[in-house]
N, C-alpha and C positions, 0 to 999 in steps of 0.2 A: 502493499500500498502504500509506505512511505517514496520507496521506488517511484512510483507511479504519480506520484505528486512534483516530485523532482522533475521527474519528463518532462511533465506539463506546466511546470513553473520554468523552465527553459524553453520549449517551444512556445510560449505565448511571451518571453521576453526577445527571442529571433525576430517573433510578429510584430513585436511593436518596433524593434529597429527596426525593420524593413521598410513598417509604413514609416517611420520619419524619414528616410531617405529615400523615397521616390514621392512621386506625386498620387500615388494610388493610393486610397479612400483605403479601399477593400482588401485584406491581405488576400484573400482566397484567390483573385487576379493573379499574384505574382507570382511568375513562372517559378521564382527561386522557394519560394517558400511550399510551394508545390514539391517543389526538387526534393529536400528536405523532410517533408512529410513522408516523401516516397522511400525515401533510405532509411529513415525509423522504420517504418511496415515492414519494409524489405530484413533486414537485421533483426527483428522482432522475436522472432520464436527459434533464428538460426544461431542467435546468443549465444545458451549453452550448449548447438552442435558441435561448434566450430570449436576451435583453438582461439578463439577471439579471449581478449581480456573481458574480465566479467560487466566493467559499466563505458566500455569501449564508445559506442555510441551515443552514451551520455557524455562523454569527455568531448565528442568531436563538437555536439552541439554546443557545450558550453565556448569550448574556443572559439565557435564559428561566431558565436554570440558575444563574446568578447571583442571580438577583431571586428563585427561591427559596429557596436558599439565606438572604439576605437578610431573608428574608418572617420566617422558622421563629428566626431567630438574635433579630429584634426581638422576638416572641414571647418567648421563654423572657427576655432582658433586662425586658421590659414586666411579666412573670409574677413576675418575682424580684424590682424595685426601685418598682414602682407601688405609691402611695399607700395603703394599707390603715389607715388611719384615724391614731389618735397611735400610735409605737414607743416605747418606752422604751427608758434607757441602754445596755443590754445588749443590746437587739436591735440597737442602730444602731450600735454599737462591732462587733457578729459581722458588718452586713452590707456594712462598709465594712473589714472583715477586721481586727481590732484586738483585743484582749482587754483586758476590766478584771479588773487584779487583786484579790483577794478578801481581806481584812486577816483 
């Protein structure tokens, strides 16, 4: 029971990250999510029959979720801080969280 809750939690997190990274509001239409779900179904019963690690599919899903989350955060940081040419003093201060007092 605990393992199935963990699996569902990881799948929900992957679905959220895919929804955030694409313009599609419904993750069901996403080809990537369908592939992940098919892989889960494919290895659901064979996990005990083959010489795979017991939680290998869950580990791969958690790794994929971490990758999606990190990629999204990288894009956000890159878009925020990437050089857009010469910046003024006020804009640089605001970017770093400072305020310039006006006289």
